[in-house]
Backbone as a ProteinNet text record, in pm:
[ID]
protein_1_A
[PRIMARY]
MLNIFIQVCLTILSLLPIVLSQVKSDKIRRYDCIAGIIAQPFWFAYGWYSEAWSLCFLGIVYSGVFAYGFYGKWLKPPVRLT
[TERTIARY]
-2476.2	-2484.3	-2347.9	-2268.3	-2134.2	-2120.3	-2172.6	-2139.4	-2240	-2342.4	-2416	-2344.6	-2306.3	-2237.9	-2129.7	-2024.9	-1909.9	-1977.2	-2062.7	-2106.9	-2174.2	-2219.6	-2281.1	-2192.4	-2047.3	-1965.3	-1898.9	-1864.2	-1801.2	-1886.3	-2010.7	-2068.3	-2064.4	-2073.1	-2048.5	-1896.2	-1827.4	-1694.5	-1624.4	-1674.8	-1611.7	-1665.8	-1794.2	-1833.8	-1796	-1777.7	-1709.9	-1617.8	-1483.4	-1375.1	-1413.9	-1485.9	-1523.1	-1628.9	-1713	-1773.7	-1695.7	-1581.1	-1481.1	-1409.5	-1379.8	-1270.3	-1324.9	-1480.3	-1543.7	-1567.6	-1547.6	-1589	-1488.6	-1546.3	-1475.8	-1383.7	-1420.7	-1328.9	-1224	-1073.1	-949.9	-964.8	-1003.4	-971.6	-1079.6	-1174	-1261.6	-1222	-1175.4	-1122.7	-989.7	-935.5	-831.1	-861.8	-952.3	-1004.8	-1040.8	-1059.3	-1088.7	-974.3	-836.4	-769.3	-776.2	-835.4	-845.6	-963.2	-1071.8	-1193.3	-1169.6	-1063.2	-1044.8	-940.2	-827.9	-760.3	-852.8	-993.1	-1056.2	-1155.9	-1155	-1244.1	-1155.2	-1015.2	-967.4	-976	-974.3	-978.4	-1106	-1205.3	-1366.5	-1332.5	-1259.6	-1241.6	-1163.1	-1061	-978.9	-1078.8	-1127.8	-1232.4	-1337.5	-1409.5	-1493.4	-1434.5	-1282.6	-1228.8	-1184.7	-1121.6	-1129.1	-1264.7	-1348.6	-1469.2	-1533.3	-1500.7	-1575.9	-1493.1	-1369.9	-1238.7	-1212.7	-1235.4	-1210.7	-1094.5	-977.2	-811.9	-785.9	-842.9	-831.1	-872.7	-975	-1024.1	-901.6	-864.2	-760.9	-615.8	-587.2	-496.3	-500.3	-635.6	-666.1	-679.8	-722.2	-734.7	-592.2	-463.4	-326.2	-308.6	-289.2	-275.2	-397.7	-479.5	-538.5	-500.1	-459.8	-422	-277.5	-190.3	-80.3	-106.1	-231.7	-259.3	-347.1	-400.7	-434.1	-345	-240.6	-131.2	-50	-28.3	41.7	-31.1	-187.3	-262.4	-263.6	-246.5	-253.7	-63.8	25.1	118.4	148.2	69.4	53	-23.8	-119.3	-224.7	-180.8	-119.1	-111.9	36.9	134	241.3	363.4	351	417.2	468.4	551.2	578.3	536.5	453.6	390.6	507.6	487.6	582.2	558.4	658.3	671.4	747	675.9	697.6	798.2	917	999.1	1041.9
-1330.1	-1235.3	-1162.9	-1217.7	-1171.2	-1073.7	-1123.2	-1001.2	-903.3	-922	-803.6	-678	-714.7	-658.4	-565.4	-663	-610.3	-508.1	-521	-432.2	-291	-287	-194.1	-116.4	-197.4	-79	-49	-106.7	-49.2	43.6	57.5	191.9	307.7	281.5	386.7	430.6	364.9	409.1	438.2	406.2	421.4	591.6	625.8	756.9	838	804.7	882.1	987.4	941.5	1004.5	1103.4	1071.3	1153.2	1290.7	1250.6	1375.6	1463.1	1404.4	1477.6	1556.1	1497.3	1581	1706.2	1723.6	1814.9	1914.5	1915	2000.4	2121.2	2209	2344.3	2338.8	2319	2309.9	2263.8	2288.5	2206.4	2102.4	2143.7	2071.5	1900.8	1916.4	1807.8	1740	1816.5	1735.2	1687.4	1682.7	1609.3	1484.2	1440.9	1303.2	1215.1	1280.5	1181	1086.2	1096.5	1011.6	859.9	901.8	786.2	735.7	786	701.3	637.3	667.3	578.9	454.4	503.5	392.7	253	335.6	234.5	126.7	180.1	96.9	-2.5	27	-95.5	-215.3	-245.2	-409.5	-458.3	-383.4	-409.6	-454.7	-342.3	-357.8	-515.6	-534.6	-642.1	-790.2	-766.7	-880.6	-930	-806.5	-840.6	-896	-852.4	-907.5	-1064.4	-1053.1	-1212.6	-1296.4	-1243.3	-1337.3	-1361.1	-1246.4	-1290.5	-1331.9	-1346.6	-1398.4	-1292.1	-1179.5	-1053.5	-1015.7	-1045.9	-1002.8	-895.9	-819	-679	-621.2	-607.9	-546.5	-548.2	-649.3	-672.7	-629	-608.7	-500.1	-373.8	-349.7	-178.8	-145	-235.3	-211.7	-174.7	-242.3	-218	-90.8	-68.3	69.9	189.1	193	285.9	287	185.3	193.8	286.5	268.7	343.9	511.4	494	663.5	730.1	661.1	710.9	715.3	644	659.4	768.4	823.7	899.9	1030.3	1063.8	1166.1	1171.6	1058.2	1069.6	1132.6	1099.3	1152.7	1290.1	1334	1489	1560.6	1515.5	1602.6	1573.9	1452.7	1451.4	1460.1	1394.5	1369.1	1471.2	1523.4	1615.4	1731.2	1764.5	1915.9	2030.1	2134.1	2228.8	2310.2	2367	2467.1	2574.1	2654.9	2770.3	2879.4	2982.6	3080.5	3187.1	3229.7	3305.3	3442.7
-1205.8	-1091.7	-1103.3	-1104.5	-1112.4	-1246.7	-1321.8	-1467.5	-1467.1	-1408	-1382.1	-1273.6	-1158.4	-1062.8	-1152.9	-1242.3	-1300.1	-1393.2	-1445	-1559.3	-1489.1	-1428	-1323.2	-1293.8	-1222.5	-1184.7	-1278.1	-1393.2	-1515.8	-1564.4	-1584.6	-1614.5	-1532	-1408	-1297.7	-1305.5	-1277.1	-1281	-1423.5	-1499	-1630.5	-1668.4	-1659.1	-1669.7	-1577.6	-1431.2	-1354.2	-1372.6	-1458.6	-1460.2	-1589.3	-1664.4	-1777.5	-1709.9	-1640.9	-1577.5	-1502.7	-1407.4	-1331.6	-1400.7	-1522.4	-1604.8	-1671.7	-1658.6	-1717.6	-1604.9	-1492.4	-1379.3	-1359.9	-1339.7	-1364.5	-1215.3	-1107.3	-1015.6	-999	-997.6	-1002.1	-872.4	-781.3	-676.9	-666.4	-723.5	-781.1	-926.2	-1020	-1154.1	-1128.1	-1023.4	-1042.5	-964.3	-921.9	-891.9	-1035.6	-1125.6	-1225.9	-1224	-1228.7	-1258.9	-1145.1	-1018.9	-920.3	-938.5	-981.8	-1026.3	-1159	-1248.8	-1364.3	-1323	-1217.3	-1166.7	-1111.6	-1011.1	-972.1	-1044.1	-1182.2	-1260.4	-1354.9	-1336.3	-1418.6	-1369.4	-1264.2	-1224.5	-1268.3	-1287.2	-1317.3	-1483	-1555.1	-1692.4	-1702.7	-1629.3	-1654.4	-1632.5	-1494.4	-1500.7	-1566.8	-1634.4	-1743.4	-1851.2	-1905.5	-1987.8	-1990.6	-1884.5	-1822.8	-1867.2	-1788.1	-1788.1	-1917.9	-2001	-2130	-2215.5	-2197.1	-2227.2	-2405.8	-2393.9	-2423.6	-2392.3	-2475.9	-2385.6	-2434.7	-2567.1	-2588.5	-2492.9	-2424.2	-2311.4	-2189.9	-2166	-2032.3	-2079.9	-2240.4	-2266.3	-2261.4	-2297.3	-2275.5	-2117.9	-2067.7	-1915.1	-1865.2	-1890.5	-1853.9	-1906.9	-2030.6	-2137.4	-2042.1	-2015.7	-1930.7	-1782	-1738.9	-1602.4	-1618.5	-1695.9	-1723.6	-1776	-1820.7	-1856.7	-1758.7	-1649.6	-1557.4	-1438.2	-1415.8	-1329.4	-1349.7	-1513.7	-1519	-1508.4	-1535.7	-1455.9	-1317.1	-1228.4	-1092.4	-1073.7	-1106.4	-1113.7	-1101	-1237.8	-1270.1	-1197.6	-1150.9	-1061	-883.9	-851.1	-722.4	-644.1	-755.4	-690.7	-752.4	-855.4	-925.9	-853.4	-829	-750.5	-846	-787.4	-882.4	-949.9	-1066.3	-1156.9	-1096.6	-1044.3	-987.6	-1087.8	-1103.9	-1197.4	-1176.2	-1170.4	-1133.6	-1216.1
[MASK]
++++++++++++++++++++++++++++++++++++++++++++++++++++++++++++++++++++++++++++++++++

């Protein structure tokens, strides 16, 4: 039962950042990295559960990529052209 729950969460939370990244609205598109970060614990749990250690490693790498996107879209001061 836990395996099915993890796979459903993986499916939804892994497709959501892709969909959000294609939306035309900047206000909505900036949430793609947040959805990606939320999905990473499920990837790590599935990798651990199935002993697919490469998934655990990719989860760490993807977390870094999504964290970089979060920094760029939410924390970095906007560039002002003068």
